[in-house]
C-alpha positions as CSV (number, residue, x, y, z in Angstrom):
1,M,-101.3,87.7,59.6
2,Q,-101.0,84.6,61.7
3,F,-98.4,81.8,61.1
4,L,-99.4,78.4,62.2
5,V,-96.6,75.8,62.2
6,W,-97.0,72.1,63.3
7,G,-94.0,70.0,62.8
8,A,-91.5,67.4,64.0
9,Q,-87.8,68.1,64.7
10,T,-88.3,71.6,63.3
11,R,-86.6,75.0,63.4
12,S,-89.5,77.4,63.0
13,V,-89.4,81.2,62.8
14,G,-92.4,83.4,63.1
15,G,-92.9,86.8,61.4
16,G,-93.8,90.4,62.2
17,E,-97.3,89.7,63.5
18,I,-99.0,87.3,65.9
19,D,-97.6,83.7,65.5
20,A,-98.6,80.3,66.8
21,L,-95.8,77.8,66.6
22,Y,-96.3,74.2,67.6
23,G,-93.2,71.9,67.8
24,N,-95.1,68.6,68.4
25,A,-92.8,65.6,68.4
26,D,-89.0,65.5,68.5
27,T,-86.6,68.3,69.4
28,D,-87.7,71.6,68.1
29,S,-86.4,75.2,68.0
30,L,-89.3,77.8,67.9
31,Y,-88.6,81.5,67.5
32,G,-91.6,83.9,67.8
33,S,-89.7,87.0,66.8
34,Q,-92.0,90.1,66.8
35,A,-95.5,90.8,68.3
36,D,-97.4,88.6,70.9
37,D,-96.7,84.9,70.1
38,F,-97.7,81.5,71.3
39,L,-95.1,78.8,71.3
40,F,-95.7,75.2,72.2
41,G,-92.8,72.8,72.3
42,G,-94.7,69.5,72.7
43,Q,-92.6,66.3,73.2
44,D,-88.8,66.1,73.7
45,N,-86.3,68.8,74.6
46,D,-87.3,72.0,72.9
47,L,-85.9,75.6,72.7
48,L,-88.5,78.3,72.8
49,F,-87.6,82.0,72.1
50,G,-90.4,84.5,72.3
51,G,-88.6,87.6,70.9
52,Q,-90.4,90.9,71.2
53,G,-93.9,91.3,72.5
54,N,-95.8,89.7,75.3
55,D,-95.5,86.0,74.5
56,Q,-96.8,82.7,75.9
57,L,-94.3,79.9,75.9
58,S,-95.2,76.3,76.9
59,G,-92.6,73.6,76.9
60,D,-94.9,70.7,77.6
61,Q,-93.0,67.4,77.8
62,G,-89.2,67.1,78.0
63,N,-86.4,69.2,79.4
64,D,-87.1,72.5,77.6
65,T,-85.4,75.9,77.5
66,L,-87.7,78.9,77.6
67,H,-86.5,82.4,76.8
68,G,-89.2,85.0,76.7
69,D,-86.8,87.8,75.7
70,K,-88.5,91.2,75.5
71,G,-91.9,92.0,76.9
72,A,-94.0,90.6,79.7
73,D,-94.0,86.9,78.9
74,T,-95.7,83.9,80.4
75,L,-93.5,80.9,80.7
76,T,-94.7,77.4,81.5
77,G,-92.2,74.6,81.4
78,G,-94.5,71.6,81.8
79,A,-93.1,68.2,82.7
80,G,-89.3,67.7,82.8
81,A,-86.3,69.6,84.1
82,D,-86.7,73.0,82.4
83,G,-84.5,76.1,82.1
84,F,-86.0,79.6,82.2
85,V,-83.6,82.2,80.7
86,V,-83.5,85.5,82.6
87,G,-81.3,88.5,82.1
88,A,-81.1,92.2,81.6
89,G,-83.9,93.4,79.4
90,T,-86.2,90.4,79.9
91,G,-88.3,92.2,82.5
92,G,-89.3,95.7,83.5
93,F,-89.6,98.1,86.4
94,S,-92.9,96.7,87.6
95,V,-94.3,93.3,88.4
96,S,-96.7,93.5,85.4
97,E,-93.7,94.1,83.0
98,A,-91.7,91.1,84.3
99,D,-91.8,87.6,82.9
100,L,-94.2,85.3,84.8
101,I,-92.9,81.7,85.3
102,T,-96.0,79.7,86.2
103,D,-94.6,76.3,87.3
104,F,-91.0,76.7,88.5
105,A,-90.2,73.5,90.4
106,V,-87.5,74.0,93.0
107,G,-84.9,71.2,92.9
108,E,-85.8,70.3,89.3
109,D,-86.0,73.4,87.1
110,L,-83.3,76.1,86.8
111,I,-83.2,79.9,86.3
112,Q,-80.5,80.5,83.6
113,L,-78.9,83.8,84.1
114,T,-77.4,85.7,81.1
115,A,-75.7,89.0,80.3
116,G,-73.1,88.5,83.1
117,L,-75.7,88.3,85.9
118,T,-74.8,86.1,88.9
119,F,-76.8,85.0,91.9
120,A,-75.1,87.7,94.0
121,D,-76.5,90.4,91.6
122,L,-80.1,89.5,92.5
123,E,-82.5,90.8,95.0
124,I,-84.9,87.9,95.8
125,L,-88.1,89.0,97.3
126,G,-91.2,87.2,98.6
127,T,-94.7,88.5,98.2
128,A,-98.2,87.0,98.4
129,G,-96.9,83.4,97.9
130,D,-94.7,84.3,94.9
131,T,-91.0,85.0,94.5
132,I,-89.7,88.0,92.7
133,L,-86.3,88.1,91.0
134,Q,-84.9,91.7,90.8
135,D,-81.6,93.1,89.5
136,A,-80.2,94.7,92.6
137,T,-78.1,97.2,90.6
138,T,-80.6,98.5,88.1
139,G,-83.9,97.7,89.9
140,E,-85.3,95.8,86.9
141,I,-87.8,93.1,88.0
142,L,-86.7,90.2,85.9
143,A,-89.2,87.5,86.7
144,V,-91.9,86.3,89.1
145,L,-91.9,82.7,90.2
146,Q,-95.6,82.1,90.7
147,G,-96.5,80.0,93.8
148,V,-92.9,79.6,94.9
149,D,-92.0,80.2,98.5
150,R,-89.1,82.6,98.8
151,A,-87.5,80.6,101.5
152,T,-87.0,77.6,99.1
153,V,-85.1,79.6,96.5
154,T,-81.3,79.3,96.9
155,S,-78.2,79.6,94.6
156,A,-78.8,75.9,93.7
157,S,-81.8,77.1,91.6
158,F,-79.6,79.2,89.3
159,Q,-77.3,78.5,86.4
160,V,-74.9,81.4,85.6
161,D,-73.1,82.2,82.4
162,S,-75.8,80.7,80.3
163,P,-75.2,81.4,76.6
164,E,-77.2,84.1,74.9
165,L,-79.8,82.8,72.5
166,P,-79.6,84.9,69.3
167,E,-82.8,86.0,67.6
168,P,-82.7,84.6,64.1
169,E,-83.1,86.9,61.0
170,L,-86.5,86.8,59.4
171,P,-86.6,85.9,55.7
172,P,-86.5,89.0,53.4
173,I,-90.0,90.5,53.1
174,S,-89.6,90.3,49.3
175,N,-89.7,86.5,49.6
176,I,-93.0,86.5,51.5
177,D,-96.0,86.7,49.2
178,F,-98.8,88.7,50.8
179,E,-100.3,90.3,47.6
180,P,-101.8,89.0,44.4
181,P,-100.2,89.8,41.1
182,T,-101.2,92.7,38.9
183,L,-102.2,92.3,35.3
184,Q,-102.7,94.6,32.3
185,A,-103.7,93.6,28.8
186,G,-104.9,95.2,25.6
187,L,-105.9,94.3,22.0
188,E,-103.2,95.1,19.5
189,N,-105.1,94.3,16.4
190,D,-107.9,92.1,15.1
191,T,-106.7,91.3,11.5
192,G,-103.1,92.4,11.3
193,I,-104.3,95.0,8.8
194,S,-107.0,97.1,10.5
195,E,-108.2,97.4,14.1
196,V,-111.8,98.4,13.1
197,D,-112.9,95.9,10.4
198,N,-114.9,93.8,12.9
199,V,-113.2,90.6,11.7
200,T,-111.6,88.3,14.3
201,S,-109.3,86.3,12.0
202,D,-106.1,87.1,13.8
203,P,-106.5,89.0,17.1
204,T,-103.4,89.6,19.1
205,I,-103.3,90.5,22.8
206,L,-100.4,92.3,24.4
207,G,-100.1,92.3,28.2
208,G,-97.9,92.3,31.2
209,F,-97.9,91.2,34.8
210,S,-96.0,91.8,38.0
211,D,-95.7,90.1,41.4
212,N,-93.4,90.5,44.4
213,V,-92.4,86.8,44.1
214,G,-93.4,85.4,40.7
215,V,-96.3,84.6,38.4
216,D,-96.9,80.9,38.0
217,R,-99.4,80.9,35.1
218,L,-101.9,83.0,33.1
219,E,-105.5,81.8,32.9
220,A,-108.1,82.8,30.3
221,S,-111.8,82.4,29.5
222,L,-113.8,83.2,26.4
223,D,-117.5,84.3,26.7
224,G,-117.8,83.2,30.4
225,E,-116.6,79.7,29.9
226,T,-114.3,77.9,32.4
227,F,-110.9,79.4,32.9
228,V,-108.0,77.4,31.3
229,T,-104.3,77.8,31.6
230,V,-102.7,79.4,28.5
231,L,-99.0,79.3,27.8
232,P,-98.2,82.6,26.1
233,T,-94.7,83.8,25.2
234,F,-93.5,86.1,27.9
235,N,-90.1,87.6,28.9
236,S,-88.3,88.2,32.2
237,A,-90.1,91.6,32.5
238,G,-93.4,89.8,32.6
239,N,-94.6,90.9,29.2
240,F,-96.6,88.4,27.1
241,V,-98.3,88.0,23.8
242,L,-101.5,86.0,23.1
243,A,-101.8,85.2,19.4
244,Q,-104.7,83.7,17.5
245,G,-103.6,80.1,18.2
246,D,-103.7,80.8,22.0
247,L,-107.2,82.1,21.8
248,E,-108.3,79.1,19.8
249,F,-106.7,76.9,22.4
250,I,-108.9,78.6,25.0
251,R,-112.1,77.9,23.0
252,G,-111.0,74.5,21.9
253,S,-111.8,75.2,18.3
254,R,-111.2,77.7,15.5
255,L,-112.6,81.2,16.0
256,S,-115.3,82.2,13.6
257,D,-116.0,85.8,12.7
258,G,-117.8,87.7,15.4
259,S,-117.4,89.3,18.8
260,Y,-115.9,87.6,21.9
261,T,-115.4,88.5,25.5
262,L,-112.0,87.5,26.8
263,Q,-111.2,87.4,30.5
264,L,-107.6,87.1,31.8
265,R,-106.2,86.5,35.2
266,A,-102.7,85.9,36.6
267,V,-102.0,83.4,39.3
268,D,-98.7,83.7,41.4
269,T,-96.6,81.0,43.0
270,A,-98.6,81.3,46.2
271,E,-101.9,80.7,44.3
272,R,-103.0,84.3,44.8
273,V,-105.1,85.5,41.9
274,S,-105.1,88.9,40.2
275,A,-108.1,91.0,39.4
276,I,-109.7,89.9,36.1
277,E,-108.8,91.9,33.0
278,Q,-111.7,91.9,30.5
279,L,-111.4,92.6,26.8
280,T,-113.9,92.7,23.9
281,L,-112.6,91.2,20.7
282,P,-114.5,92.8,17.8
């Protein structure tokens, strides 16, 4: 599943799969969390946190803070004086596993060191027109500054003791509605006296539904006509009763003797629709 968020002055949190989060106007905080995410800050000073996976972070306008966190992330600050967060665990032990900072501007942007790292802890290497930042103790390659001359990178390009950016907790999975409700229904009786007398004077339908969040309404159709919302009596367990009056409400008139085809479906609070339950009223 893909989450797409477009907002203003937002705090947006992605989920367990690929997310696309757009901050747009005002100051935003975007958290990608798990999987490979795309975060776009837009205008103003934004905080972008990729979380796990190989993420793409783009600050765009403003003085943004970009933290790829785990994975081989691609960080682009855009316009403004941006901060790129680097620390133990943000890179890997090869260049391909490290964060790639595509537009670091010496004298304007900063590398923000976390996890107790200092400038003295770094091995700064130059290769093929790029600058590589490596933890001199562990050997972890933290980041690659694309197109940056090694000779221009000094301690002035670094900020130490940058605060850790906590990864927010995701909402409980039980509150995220991915599945439609389930529905069961059956004919209790057709007259109140006998179930086989072929008279539809007082049919009664018993049923139940379940959903991981909640059912919003029950809809019904008689003989292929348009589905309408019915308001049966139901309890907290999701059990309901459709009496003769409910069936006549569906038809819009009294029921004469004969056979009817009743179709029921449940609709949850996310507008997901259950499979249709079909009954024949003799």
